[in-house]
N, C-alpha and C positions, 0 to 999 in steps of 0.2 A: 515936562522937560522939553526944552527946545531942541530942534534938529542939530544945530551947530554944537550944542553941549554934548549931545549923544555921540556925534562924530569924534569929538576930542576924547571922550571917555573910551570910545571903541579903539582909537589909536593907542591909547595908554594900555588897554587890555592886551592888544595884539603885540605890542613891544614887550610887555611883561611876559607874555606867553613865550615869545621867542627867547627871551633871556632865561626863563625857567627851563625851557627845552634844551637850550645849549648847555647850561650848567648840569642838568640831569644826565644828558648823554655823555658829557665829558667825565662826569663822576661815576658813571655806570649805573645810575638809578633808572632803569628802563620802565619801571612801573609808574613813575611820576609823569611821564610824557602823555600817555593816553588819558590819565586822570585830569591833568591840567588842560588838555584840549577839550574834554567834556565840560569841565567847570567853566572855561572861558566861553564856550558855545552857549551854554545855558545862561550865563551872565549877560552876554550880548543880546540874546533873545529876550530876556526879561527887560533889559533896559530899552530895547527897541519898542517893546509894548508900552513903555512909559512916555514915548514921544507924543506930544500933542499935535504937532504939525503934520501936514501931508508929506509922507516920505516917498511914495510911489503912486503913479497914476495908472490908468488902464493900459496905456501904451507900454509902460515899463513891464507890466505883467505879460503882455502879449509878446514882447521881444524876449523876455526871459523864458517863456514857454517854447518859443521857436528855437532859442539857443540850446535849451535842455534837450529838446527832441533831436536837434542836429548832433549834439554831443553823443547821445545814446546811439544814434544811427552810425556815426563814425566809429565809436568804440566797439560796437557790436560787429560791424563788418570787418574791422581790423583784427579783432580777437578770433572771429570765425576763420578768417584767412590764415592767420598764424596757426591756430589749432588744427585746421584741416591739413595744412602743409606739414606740420609736425607728425600728424597721424600717418600721412602718406610716406614720410621719410622713415617712420618707425618700422617699416617693413625691413629695411636694411640696418637700421640703428634702433634696436628695441628700447633703449634708454629714453628716447624722445616720446614714447607713447604716453607716459604719465603726465608729462608737461602738456602735451596736446590735449589730453583729456581734461586737465585742469582748466585750460583756456576755454574749452567747450562747455564745461560745467559752469564757469563764471558767466558765459554768455546766456546759458539757460537761466541762471539766477537773475541776471539783469532783465531778461525778457519777461519772466514770471513776475518780478517786482513791478515792471512797467505795466503789465496787464492788471495786476491787483490794484495798484495805485490809480490807474485810469478808471477802473470800476468804482473805487471809493469816491473819487472826486466827481465822477459823473452822477452818482447818487446824491452827493451833497448839493450839486447844482440843480437837481430836479426838485428839491424841497423849496 
């Protein structure tokens, strides 16, 4: 498949996904939304693998890696700041403690995921 054909099909899939999500939410079928997102993701991934042309070069991967790392750092610092602030405020307002803990647990999950994926990709590159 050509890259241009893939791009056209991808746009059709995304527009279809938006329509399905809009109809599902307005009709109250909340189960359809995550299922349609998962199906669309796998469909796009499958079609991406069928493209014969070069879709990305080494520079694209390097820029994407830097962008992902910057995103993780920004999100982590922001969530830690919010979580720590809520934990500090929870001394006077105990209802904020659970929300603060939630933010801090999310940061822990993000960092553990980052460490594990880094180790997996590092071992793949060593082979």
